[in-house]
C-alpha distance (Angstrom), angle and dihedral (degrees) to the residues before:
residue distance angle dihedral
M1 . . .
T2 3.75 . .
K3 3.78 121.1 .
N4 3.82 90.4 -94.3
G5 3.82 92.8 54.5
Q6 3.79 97.3 -102.1
T7 3.78 123.5 128.1
S8 3.79 113.6 -107.5
V9 3.79 119.6 -125.7
S10 3.80 90.7 -115.8
E11 3.83 91.7 52.1
A12 3.79 91.2 48.0
S13 3.79 90.7 47.9
A14 3.79 91.0 51.5
S15 3.80 89.7 53.4
G16 3.80 90.0 60.1
D17 3.80 92.2 -141.7
R18 3.80 109.3 133.9
G19 3.81 92.9 -155.1
D20 3.81 91.5 53.7
I21 3.80 90.4 48.0
L22 3.79 92.3 50.9
R23 3.80 93.1 48.2
A24 3.81 91.7 48.2
L25 3.81 90.5 48.7
Q26 3.79 90.3 49.1
E27 3.81 91.3 52.6
R28 3.81 92.4 45.9
L29 3.80 93.7 48.7
A30 3.80 90.9 48.5
R31 3.82 90.8 51.3
A32 3.81 90.8 49.8
L33 3.80 91.0 50.7
D34 3.81 91.3 49.5
D35 3.80 93.3 47.3
P36 3.84 110.3 101.6
K37 3.82 88.1 -151.5
T38 3.81 92.3 63.9
A39 3.80 108.8 109.1
A40 3.79 115.2 -109.3
H41 3.81 92.1 -125.3
A42 3.83 89.7 58.0
L43 3.81 95.1 55.9
P44 3.84 100.1 79.6
P45 3.83 96.3 52.3
L46 3.82 90.8 42.5
A47 3.80 91.1 50.9
K48 3.81 91.2 47.2
R49 3.79 92.1 50.4
L50 3.82 91.7 46.4
L51 3.80 89.6 55.9
E52 3.82 91.6 46.7
V53 3.79 92.2 51.0
G54 3.80 90.2 47.6
D55 3.81 90.1 51.2
E56 3.81 91.2 50.5
I57 3.81 91.6 49.6
Q58 3.79 90.3 49.1
A59 3.82 92.3 48.3
R60 3.80 92.0 49.0
E61 3.80 91.4 50.3
A62 3.80 91.9 47.4
H63 3.80 92.3 51.2
G64 3.79 97.2 39.8
A65 3.79 91.2 -120.9
G66 3.77 93.0 178.5
S67 3.80 95.8 86.8
V68 3.78 135.8 45.5
V69 3.81 92.9 -176.3
S70 3.79 114.9 111.4
T71 3.77 117.5 -123.5
A72 3.83 91.8 -156.5
E73 3.78 116.2 122.3
D74 3.79 117.2 -107.6
E75 3.79 118.7 -110.8
P76 3.78 118.4 -133.0
W77 3.80 111.7 -96.7
D78 3.76 117.2 -128.8
G79 3.80 94.8 -163.3
S80 3.80 94.3 -115.7
G81 3.65 100.2 118.1
């Protein structure tokens, strides 16, 4: 955890959870954009990447990307194959 209670990108990466990584990246990119020490030439690519990460988070949430397990009911098996 960072000093402000947020998960660092390296911690999120170590967890292996893509959602955690994306959220940590989103927070880090936002902090870089807010930082007055960030060079002006770095702002456009940072802003673009922030929007891309936000879109990926939104898409994952919309599609329930957390699980690959089907929720379909099982059919009875007749033993034929």
